[in-house]
C-alpha positions in Angstrom: 10.1 -73.5 31.5 8.3 -73.4 34.0 9.6 -76.5 36.0 13.2 -74.6 36.7 11.4 -71.8 38.7 9.1 -74.4 40.7 12.0 -76.1 42.0 12.9 -73.3 43.3 10.6 -72.3 44.5 10.0 -76.4 46.0 13.0 -76.2 47.3 12.9 -72.3 48.8 8.8 -71.7 49.9 8.6 -67.3 49.2 6.5 -64.9 49.7 5.5 -62.8 47.7 3.3 -58.8 47.8 0.3 -58.3 45.7 -0.5 -54.6 46.2 -3.6 -54.1 43.8 -5.5 -57.2 46.6 -9.1 -55.8 45.1 -8.4 -56.7 41.5 -10.7 -59.1 40.5 -7.3 -60.5 38.6 -5.3 -60.4 41.2 -7.4 -62.3 43.5 -8.0 -65.5 41.0 -4.7 -65.9 40.1 -3.5 -65.0 43.9 -6.4 -67.8 44.7 -4.7 -70.6 42.2 -1.3 -69.8 43.8 -2.5 -70.4 47.2 -4.5 -74.4 45.7 -1.0 -75.4 43.8 0.7 -74.4 47.3 3.3 -72.8 44.8 3.9 -69.6 47.3 2.6 -67.4 49.7 0.4 -64.4 48.4 0.5 -61.3 50.7 -2.9 -59.2 49.9 -2.8 -55.3 50.1 -6.4 -53.5 49.8 -9.0 -53.3 52.7 -9.4 -56.7 54.0 -13.5 -56.6 54.0 -13.3 -55.2 50.5 -11.0 -58.1 49.0 -13.4 -60.9 50.7 -16.4 -59.9 50.0 -14.6 -59.3 46.0 -13.7 -63.1 46.0 -16.9 -64.1 48.2 -19.1 -62.3 44.8 -16.3 -63.9 42.1 -16.0 -67.3 43.9 -12.2 -67.2 44.9 -11.1 -69.1 47.4 -8.6 -66.7 49.4 -9.2 -68.6 52.4 -5.3 -68.7 54.2 -4.0 -66.0 51.4 -2.5 -62.8 54.4 -4.4 -60.1 53.5 -3.0 -56.6 55.6 -4.8 -52.9 55.4 -2.3 -50.2 55.2 -5.1 -48.3 57.1 -4.2 -50.5 60.3 -1.3 -52.0 60.1 -0.2 -52.1 63.7 3.6 -51.5 62.6 2.4 -48.2 60.6 4.5 -45.9 62.9 7.5 -48.2 62.1 6.9 -48.1 58.4 6.8 -45.0 59.0 9.7 -44.1 60.8 12.2 -46.6 58.9 10.4 -44.6 55.1 11.7 -40.7 56.7 15.0 -42.8 57.3 15.7 -43.5 53.9 14.1 -41.3 52.5 15.8 -38.1 55.3 16.2 -34.7 53.1 14.0 -36.1 50.5 10.0 -36.8 52.2 9.6 -35.1 54.7 7.3 -37.1 57.7 4.0 -36.5 55.9 5.2 -37.8 52.7 6.0 -40.8 54.2 2.9 -41.6 55.8 0.5 -40.2 52.8 2.9 -42.6 50.6 3.4 -45.7 52.4 -1.4 -45.3 52.9 -0.9 -46.3 49.1 -0.7 -49.8 48.6 2.6 -49.1 46.0 4.7 -47.5 48.6 3.6 -50.1 51.5 4.4 -53.5 49.9 7.8 -52.2 48.9 8.1 -51.0 52.3 6.5 -54.9 53.3 9.7 -56.1 50.8 11.8 -53.8 52.6 11.5 -54.5 55.9 11.5 -58.1 55.8 7.7 -59.1 55.4 7.3 -60.3 52.0 9.9 -62.5 49.3 9.0 -59.9 46.3 6.1 -57.9 45.1 4.1 -58.0 41.9 2.0 -55.0 40.7 1.4 -52.7 38.4 -2.0 -54.6 37.1 -3.5 -50.5 37.6 -0.5 -48.8 38.9 1.7 -47.2 36.0 5.2 -49.0 35.0 7.0 -45.2 37.3 4.1 -45.4 39.9 5.9 -50.1 40.0 9.8 -48.8 39.7 9.7 -45.2 42.2 9.3 -46.9 45.1 11.6 -50.0 44.3 14.5 -47.5 43.6 13.4 -45.4 47.1 13.4 -48.0 49.6 14.8 -51.6 48.2 17.4 -49.3 45.9 19.7 -51.4 43.7 22.5 -54.0 44.3 25.6 -52.8 45.3 27.8 -52.3 42.1 24.8 -51.4 40.3 23.3 -48.1 39.1 20.5 -49.0 37.6 17.2 -51.1 36.7 17.0 -52.6 33.5 14.6 -55.1 32.9 14.7 -58.5 29.7 12.0 -60.6 29.1 12.3 -64.7 28.3 10.9 -65.9 25.0 9.3 -69.0 25.1 8.7 -72.1 22.2 7.8 -75.5 22.3 10.0 -77.6 20.6 8.8 -81.1 19.5 10.0 -83.2 21.8 7.8 -80.8 24.4 10.9 -78.7 25.7 10.6 -75.2 25.5 13.4 -73.5 23.5 14.3 -70.1 24.8 15.6 -66.8 24.6 16.4 -64.1 26.7 16.6 -60.1 25.4 17.6 -57.3 27.4 16.5 -53.6 27.5 13.1 -54.3 25.3 11.4 -52.0 28.3 13.4 -49.7 30.9 16.3 -48.4 29.1 16.0 -46.3 26.6 19.6 -45.0 25.6 22.2 -46.6 28.0 25.6 -46.0 28.2 28.3 -48.5 27.2 29.1 -49.1 31.3 24.6 -49.0 31.4 25.4 -52.1 27.9 27.7 -54.1 30.7 25.4 -53.9 33.5 22.6 -54.5 31.4 24.4 -57.7 29.5 25.5 -58.9 33.1 21.5 -58.8 34.9 20.1 -60.3 31.9 23.1 -63.3 31.6 21.6 -64.0 35.1 18.5 -63.4 35.3 18.6 -66.3 31.8 20.5 -68.9 34.5 17.9 -68.5 36.7 15.5 -70.0 33.2 18.0 -72.8 32.5 19.2 -70.7 30.0 23.6 -71.3 29.9 23.5 -67.5 28.6 26.0 -67.0 25.7 26.3 -63.0 24.9 25.5 -61.7 22.0 26.1 -57.4 21.9 23.9 -56.4 18.5 24.1 -54.1 16.0 24.1 -53.9 12.4 27.4 -54.4 11.5 29.7 -57.7 12.9 33.5 -56.9 13.9 34.1 -54.2 11.5 31.1 -54.7 8.7 29.5 -51.1 9.7 30.5 -48.1 11.3 28.7 -45.8 13.5 28.2 -44.3 17.1 26.1 -46.5 17.7 28.3 -49.2 16.6 31.1 -48.3 18.0 29.3 -48.2 21.8 28.4 -51.5 21.2 31.8 -52.5 20.3 33.6 -50.8 23.2 30.4 -52.0 25.3 32.1 -55.2 24.7 35.4 -55.3 25.1 34.4 -53.9 28.6 33.0 -57.1 29.3 35.4 -59.6 27.7 38.0 -56.5 30.2 36.4 -58.0 33.3 36.6 -61.2 32.3 33.2 -63.2 32.9 31.3 -65.8 33.7 30.1 -66.2 30.2 30.8 -66.1 27.0 29.4 -62.7 24.5 31.0 -61.6 21.5 29.7 -58.4 19.9 29.4 -56.7 17.8 26.4 -58.8 15.9 24.4 -58.6 13.2 21.6 -60.6 14.8 21.6 -63.2 11.9 25.4 -63.5 12.5 24.6 -64.6 16.6 21.7 -67.0 15.7 22.7 -68.3 12.3 25.4 -70.8 12.9 25.4 -71.0 9.0 26.4 -66.7 8.2 28.5 -67.1 11.5 30.5 -69.3 9.4 31.4 -66.4 7.0 30.6 -63.5 9.0 32.3 -64.1 11.8 34.3 -68.2 11.4 36.3 -67.3 14.9 33.0 -65.7 17.6 32.6 -68.3 20.6 28.8 -67.1 20.1 28.1 -66.6 16.8 25.7 -68.8 16.0 24.3 -70.3 18.7 24.1 -67.2 21.1 20.8 -67.3 23.4 21.1 -64.4 25.2 20.8 -60.1 22.8 21.1 -57.3 24.4 19.7 -54.4 21.9 21.9 -51.1 21.6 18.5 -49.2 22.9 14.9 -50.0 23.6 13.6 -49.2 20.7 15.3 -52.5 19.0 15.1 -54.2 22.0 11.3 -53.5 21.7 11.2 -54.3 18.3 12.5 -57.3 18.6 10.9 -58.8 20.5 7.6 -58.0 19.6 8.7 -59.8 16.6 9.5 -62.5 17.9 6.9 -63.0 19.9 4.1 -62.5 16.5 5.6 -63.6 13.7 7.6 -66.0 15.3 5.2 -67.5 17.5 7.2 -67.4 21.1 5.6 -66.5 24.5 7.1 -63.7 26.2 7.7 -62.8 29.2 8.2 -59.8 30.9 9.5 -57.1 31.9 12.0 -58.5 34.3 12.7 -56.1 36.3 17.0 -56.2 37.2 19.3 -55.2 39.6 17.5 -54.3 42.1 17.8 -55.1 45.4 14.7 -57.3 45.6 12.5 -59.0 43.0 9.8 -56.1 42.0 8.2 -57.1 39.1 5.6 -54.8 36.9 2.7 -55.6 34.4 0.7 -54.8 32.5 -2.5 -52.9 32.9 -4.5 -55.0 30.4 -3.0 -58.3 31.7 -4.9 -61.2 32.6 -5.4 -63.9 35.8 -3.1 -66.1 34.1 -0.2 -63.3 33.4 -0.3 -62.3 37.2 -0.2 -66.3 37.6 2.3 -66.5 35.4 4.3 -63.5 36.6 4.4 -64.1 40.8 5.7 -67.8 39.8 8.6 -65.5 38.4 9.0 -63.0 40.8 9.6 -65.2 43.6 11.6 -67.4 41.8 13.9 -64.3 41.2 15.0 -63.4 44.0 
Protein backbone atom coordinates (compact mmCIF):
# COMPACT_ATOMS: atom_id res chain seq x y z
CA UNK A 1 0.00 0.00 0.00
CA UNK A 2 2.78 2.40 0.87
CA UNK A 3 4.49 1.98 -2.50
CA UNK A 4 2.14 4.44 -4.21
CA UNK A 5 2.59 6.96 -1.38
CA UNK A 6 6.37 6.68 -1.40
CA UNK A 7 6.35 7.21 -5.16
CA UNK A 8 4.43 10.47 -4.63
CA UNK A 9 6.95 11.65 -2.04
CA UNK A 10 9.92 10.63 -4.15
CA UNK A 11 8.65 12.70 -7.07
CA UNK A 12 7.69 15.69 -4.91
CA UNK A 13 9.63 15.97 -1.64
CA UNK A 14 7.61 17.43 1.20
CA UNK A 15 8.03 18.70 4.74
CA UNK A 16 5.87 17.79 7.72
CA UNK A 17 5.61 19.59 11.03
CA UNK A 18 5.38 17.42 14.16
CA UNK A 19 4.09 19.64 17.01
CA UNK A 20 4.96 17.23 19.82
CA UNK A 21 8.72 17.21 19.37
CA UNK A 22 9.37 16.53 23.04
CA UNK A 23 7.65 13.12 22.87
CA UNK A 24 9.94 10.06 22.43
CA UNK A 25 7.51 8.40 19.99
CA UNK A 26 7.64 11.43 17.74
CA UNK A 27 11.43 11.61 17.94
CA UNK A 28 11.82 7.94 17.05
CA UNK A 29 9.52 8.30 14.03
CA UNK A 30 11.23 11.52 12.91
CA UNK A 31 14.65 9.87 13.11
CA UNK A 32 13.41 6.98 10.95
CA UNK A 33 11.83 9.31 8.40
CA UNK A 34 15.07 11.23 8.12
CA UNK A 35 17.22 8.08 7.92
CA UNK A 36 14.98 6.61 5.22
CA UNK A 37 15.11 9.92 3.32
CA UNK A 38 11.32 9.97 2.86
CA UNK A 39 10.41 13.52 3.86
CA UNK A 40 11.66 16.47 5.90
CA UNK A 41 10.32 16.42 9.48
CA UNK A 42 10.11 19.68 11.44
CA UNK A 43 10.07 19.17 15.20
CA UNK A 44 8.53 21.72 17.57
CA UNK A 45 9.69 22.24 21.14
CA UNK A 46 12.53 23.53 23.24
CA UNK A 47 15.66 22.83 21.20
CA UNK A 48 17.82 21.73 24.17
CA UNK A 49 15.06 19.48 25.56
CA UNK A 50 14.42 17.87 22.18
CA UNK A 51 18.10 17.16 21.57
CA UNK A 52 18.67 15.88 25.11
CA UNK A 53 15.67 13.53 24.87
CA UNK A 54 16.84 12.23 21.49
CA UNK A 55 20.35 11.62 22.85
CA UNK A 56 18.97 9.89 25.94
CA UNK A 57 16.94 7.51 23.76
CA UNK A 58 19.65 7.07 21.09
CA UNK A 59 17.60 8.65 18.28
CA UNK A 60 19.69 10.31 15.59
CA UNK A 61 17.93 13.58 14.74
CA UNK A 62 21.01 15.25 13.25
CA UNK A 63 19.93 17.49 10.39
CA UNK A 64 16.26 17.68 11.45
CA UNK A 65 14.96 21.22 11.88
CA UNK A 66 13.78 22.04 15.40
CA UNK A 67 11.72 25.17 16.00
CA UNK A 68 10.90 26.64 19.41
CA UNK A 69 7.82 28.90 19.33
CA UNK A 70 9.31 30.92 22.18
CA UNK A 71 12.33 31.97 20.11
CA UNK A 72 10.98 31.87 16.55
CA UNK A 73 12.27 34.89 14.65
CA UNK A 74 9.03 35.41 12.73
CA UNK A 75 6.75 35.01 15.76
CA UNK A 76 5.50 38.62 15.60
CA UNK A 77 4.66 38.22 11.91
CA UNK A 78 2.82 35.02 12.78
CA UNK A 79 0.80 36.82 15.47
CA UNK A 80 -0.25 39.52 13.02
CA UNK A 81 -1.28 36.92 10.44
CA UNK A 82 -3.39 35.00 12.95
CA UNK A 83 -4.95 38.23 14.23
CA UNK A 84 -6.05 39.11 10.68
CA UNK A 85 -7.38 35.61 10.09
CA UNK A 86 -9.36 35.66 13.35
CA UNK A 87 -10.33 39.33 13.33
CA UNK A 88 -13.16 39.90 15.77
CA UNK A 89 -12.81 36.38 17.13
CA UNK A 90 -9.37 36.50 18.76
CA UNK A 91 -7.68 39.39 20.52
CA UNK A 92 -3.99 40.10 19.94
CA UNK A 93 -3.30 38.64 23.39
CA UNK A 94 -5.25 35.48 22.50
CA UNK A 95 -3.19 35.13 19.33
CA UNK A 96 0.06 35.37 21.27
CA UNK A 97 -1.16 32.88 23.87
CA UNK A 98 -2.39 30.37 21.28
CA UNK A 99 0.74 30.59 19.14
CA UNK A 100 2.88 29.63 22.11
CA UNK A 101 1.06 26.28 21.93
CA UNK A 102 2.66 24.00 19.38
CA UNK A 103 -0.65 22.87 17.84
CA UNK A 104 -1.53 26.44 16.80
CA UNK A 105 2.09 27.33 16.02
CA UNK A 106 2.52 24.26 13.80
CA UNK A 107 -0.72 24.93 11.94
CA UNK A 108 0.43 28.49 11.28
CA UNK A 109 3.70 27.13 9.84
CA UNK A 110 1.58 25.24 7.33
CA UNK A 111 -0.50 28.34 6.57
CA UNK A 112 2.67 30.40 5.99
CA UNK A 113 4.17 27.77 3.69
CA UNK A 114 7.02 26.75 5.99
CA UNK A 115 5.67 23.17 6.08
CA UNK A 116 3.49 21.23 3.65
CA UNK A 117 1.44 19.49 6.32
CA UNK A 118 1.05 18.65 10.00
CA UNK A 119 0.66 15.49 12.04
CA UNK A 120 -0.35 15.93 15.68
CA UNK A 121 -2.34 14.23 18.39
CA UNK A 122 0.22 12.14 20.26
CA UNK A 123 -0.52 14.32 23.29
CA UNK A 124 -3.16 16.71 21.92
CA UNK A 125 -6.82 15.72 21.62
CA UNK A 126 -8.53 15.44 18.24
CA UNK A 127 -10.32 18.73 18.94
CA UNK A 128 -6.99 20.41 19.65
CA UNK A 129 -5.72 19.29 16.25
CA UNK A 130 -8.87 20.03 14.23
CA UNK A 131 -9.77 23.38 15.82
CA UNK A 132 -6.67 25.34 14.72
CA UNK A 133 -6.85 23.64 11.32
CA UNK A 134 -10.39 24.93 10.81
CA UNK A 135 -9.52 28.40 12.12
CA UNK A 136 -6.27 28.85 10.20
CA UNK A 137 -6.00 26.51 7.21
CA UNK A 138 -9.78 26.24 6.73
CA UNK A 139 -11.74 24.02 4.37
CA UNK A 140 -11.15 23.81 0.63
CA UNK A 141 -13.29 25.93 -1.71
CA UNK A 142 -16.65 24.23 -2.11
CA UNK A 143 -16.28 22.23 1.10
CA UNK A 144 -18.25 22.95 4.24
CA UNK A 145 -16.86 20.44 6.70
CA UNK A 146 -13.93 18.31 7.77
CA UNK A 147 -14.64 14.61 7.43
CA UNK A 148 -12.53 11.49 7.77
CA UNK A 149 -11.85 8.14 6.23
CA UNK A 150 -9.94 4.97 7.06
CA UNK A 151 -7.96 2.86 4.65
CA UNK A 152 -8.26 -0.87 5.37
CA UNK A 153 -5.39 -3.01 4.11
CA UNK A 154 -4.80 -6.77 4.19
CA UNK A 155 -2.03 -8.70 2.39
CA UNK A 156 -3.07 -11.04 -0.44
CA UNK A 157 -1.41 -14.30 -1.43
CA UNK A 158 0.36 -12.64 -4.38
CA UNK A 159 2.04 -10.11 -2.08
CA UNK A 160 -0.17 -7.17 -3.04
CA UNK A 161 -2.65 -5.50 -0.69
CA UNK A 162 -6.42 -5.85 -0.56
CA UNK A 163 -7.51 -2.23 -0.03
CA UNK A 164 -10.77 -0.51 0.91
CA UNK A 165 -11.73 3.01 1.93
CA UNK A 166 -14.40 3.76 4.55
CA UNK A 167 -15.90 7.10 5.59
CA UNK A 168 -16.89 8.80 7.80
CA UNK A 169 -15.90 6.71 10.80
CA UNK A 170 -14.52 9.33 13.19
CA UNK A 171 -15.62 12.95 12.72
CA UNK A 172 -19.16 13.65 11.41
CA UNK A 173 -21.71 12.27 13.85
CA UNK A 174 -25.00 12.63 11.95
CA UNK A 175 -24.28 13.98 8.46
CA UNK A 176 -26.98 15.62 6.38
CA UNK A 177 -27.66 14.67 2.75
CA UNK A 178 -25.30 17.36 1.48
CA UNK A 179 -22.64 16.38 4.01
CA UNK A 180 -22.88 12.74 2.89
CA UNK A 181 -22.30 13.95 -0.67
CA UNK A 182 -19.17 15.79 0.48
CA UNK A 183 -17.96 12.80 2.51
CA UNK A 184 -18.39 10.52 -0.51
CA UNK A 185 -16.50 12.90 -2.82
CA UNK A 186 -13.62 13.37 -0.38
CA UNK A 187 -13.36 9.67 0.49
CA UNK A 188 -13.21 8.81 -3.21
CA UNK A 189 -10.33 11.28 -3.60
CA UNK A 190 -8.53 9.78 -0.61
CA UNK A 191 -9.03 6.28 -2.02
CA UNK A 192 -7.48 7.37 -5.33
CA UNK A 193 -4.31 8.59 -3.56
CA UNK A 194 -3.88 5.10 -2.08
CA UNK A 195 -4.14 3.46 -5.48
CA UNK A 196 -7.79 2.46 -5.14
CA UNK A 197 -9.95 3.07 -8.22
CA UNK A 198 -13.04 4.11 -6.23
CA UNK A 199 -16.34 2.33 -6.71
CA UNK A 200 -18.51 3.98 -4.10
CA UNK A 201 -21.31 2.27 -2.19
CA UNK A 202 -23.65 4.43 -0.12
CA UNK A 203 -24.49 2.02 2.69
CA UNK A 204 -27.79 1.43 4.46
CA UNK A 205 -29.89 -1.38 5.95
CA UNK A 206 -31.88 -1.25 2.70
CA UNK A 207 -30.95 -2.11 -0.89
CA UNK A 208 -32.56 0.02 -3.61
CA UNK A 209 -35.90 0.38 -1.87
CA UNK A 210 -36.11 -2.92 0.02
CA UNK A 211 -36.50 -1.10 3.34
CA UNK A 212 -37.96 2.13 4.65
CA UNK A 213 -36.88 4.70 7.19
CA UNK A 214 -35.43 8.17 7.65
CA UNK A 215 -31.83 7.09 7.19
CA UNK A 216 -32.77 5.10 4.09
CA UNK A 217 -34.23 8.27 2.60
CA UNK A 218 -31.14 10.19 3.70
CA UNK A 219 -28.77 7.82 1.89
CA UNK A 220 -30.98 7.49 -1.18
CA UNK A 221 -31.35 11.25 -1.57
CA UNK A 222 -27.62 11.82 -1.06
CA UNK A 223 -26.88 9.22 -3.74
CA UNK A 224 -29.22 10.92 -6.19
CA UNK A 225 -27.50 14.25 -5.55
CA UNK A 226 -24.11 12.70 -6.26
CA UNK A 227 -25.34 11.10 -9.48
CA UNK A 228 -26.88 14.39 -10.62
CA UNK A 229 -23.48 16.06 -10.29
CA UNK A 230 -21.92 13.63 -12.81
CA UNK A 231 -19.20 12.31 -10.49
CA UNK A 232 -15.89 11.04 -11.85
CA UNK A 233 -16.40 7.74 -9.99
CA UNK A 234 -19.18 5.11 -10.15
CA UNK A 235 -21.60 5.30 -7.21
CA UNK A 236 -24.81 3.62 -6.16
CA UNK A 237 -27.11 3.41 -3.17
CA UNK A 238 -28.76 2.80 -1.00
CA UNK A 239 -27.01 -0.59 -0.67
CA UNK A 240 -26.65 -3.09 2.13
CA UNK A 241 -23.07 -4.12 2.72
CA UNK A 242 -23.57 -7.67 1.42
CA UNK A 243 -25.05 -6.36 -1.83
CA UNK A 244 -22.24 -3.83 -2.17
CA UNK A 245 -19.47 -6.33 -1.50
CA UNK A 246 -20.57 -9.77 -2.68
CA UNK A 247 -21.02 -10.45 -6.43
CA UNK A 248 -23.29 -13.37 -5.57
CA UNK A 249 -25.61 -11.28 -3.39
CA UNK A 250 -25.50 -8.41 -5.87
CA UNK A 251 -26.95 -10.63 -8.61
CA UNK A 252 -30.02 -11.15 -6.43
CA UNK A 253 -30.42 -7.78 -4.74
CA UNK A 254 -29.04 -5.26 -7.24
CA UNK A 255 -28.25 -6.98 -10.53
CA UNK A 256 -28.27 -3.78 -12.63
CA UNK A 257 -26.14 -1.72 -10.26
CA UNK A 258 -22.83 -0.35 -11.59
CA UNK A 259 -21.29 -0.76 -8.13
CA UNK A 260 -22.98 -3.64 -6.30
CA UNK A 261 -20.74 -6.67 -5.85
CA UNK A 262 -17.57 -4.74 -6.63
CA UNK A 263 -17.56 -1.74 -4.28
CA UNK A 264 -14.27 -0.81 -2.63
CA UNK A 265 -15.19 2.56 -1.09
CA UNK A 266 -17.93 2.51 1.53
CA UNK A 267 -19.85 5.53 2.85
CA UNK A 268 -21.73 5.04 6.11
CA UNK A 269 -24.90 6.98 6.99
CA UNK A 270 -23.65 7.97 10.46
CA UNK A 271 -20.63 7.69 12.71
CA UNK A 272 -22.00 4.80 14.79
CA UNK A 273 -22.20 2.56 11.75
CA UNK A 274 -18.85 3.70 10.37
CA UNK A 275 -16.91 3.35 13.59
CA UNK A 276 -18.36 -0.09 14.32
CA UNK A 277 -17.92 -1.18 10.71
CA UNK A 278 -14.23 -0.42 10.31
CA UNK A 279 -13.42 -1.95 13.70
CA UNK A 280 -15.23 -5.17 12.78
CA UNK A 281 -13.16 -5.33 9.58
CA UNK A 282 -10.00 -4.61 11.57
CA UNK A 283 -10.55 -7.14 14.36
CA UNK A 284 -12.46 -9.96 12.66
CA UNK A 285 -11.15 -9.50 9.13
CA UNK A 286 -7.50 -9.07 10.01
CA UNK A 287 -7.20 -5.71 8.26
CA UNK A 288 -4.78 -2.99 9.23
CA UNK A 289 -6.69 0.28 9.66
CA UNK A 290 -4.94 3.53 8.72
CA UNK A 291 -6.57 6.71 9.93
CA UNK A 292 -8.54 8.68 10.69
CA UNK A 293 -7.40 10.57 7.60
CA UNK A 294 -8.83 14.10 7.76
CA UNK A 295 -10.49 15.32 4.57
CA UNK A 296 -11.71 18.64 3.22
CA UNK A 297 -8.94 20.93 4.51
CA UNK A 298 -6.79 23.24 2.39
CA UNK A 299 -3.66 21.39 3.55
CA UNK A 300 -2.91 17.89 4.83
CA UNK A 301 -3.38 17.82 8.60
CA UNK A 302 -3.93 14.58 10.48
CA UNK A 303 -4.61 13.41 14.00
CA UNK A 304 -2.87 10.61 15.87
CA UNK A 305 -4.29 8.52 18.67
CA UNK A 306 -2.82 9.49 22.02
CA UNK A 307 -2.07 5.79 22.48
CA UNK A 308 -0.04 5.62 19.27
CA UNK A 309 3.41 4.07 18.98
CA UNK A 310 6.38 5.19 16.88
CA UNK A 311 5.47 2.82 14.02
CA UNK A 312 2.02 4.41 13.75
CA UNK A 313 3.53 7.89 13.78
CA UNK A 314 5.94 6.86 11.02
CA UNK A 315 3.13 5.44 8.88
CA UNK A 316 0.76 8.35 9.42
CA UNK A 317 3.56 10.81 8.61
CA UNK A 318 3.98 9.19 5.19
CA UNK A 319 0.21 9.18 4.63
CA UNK A 320 -0.17 12.81 5.67
CA UNK A 321 2.68 14.10 3.52
CA UNK A 322 1.37 12.21 0.47
CA UNK A 323 -2.08 13.82 0.77
CA UNK A 324 -0.98 17.28 -0.39
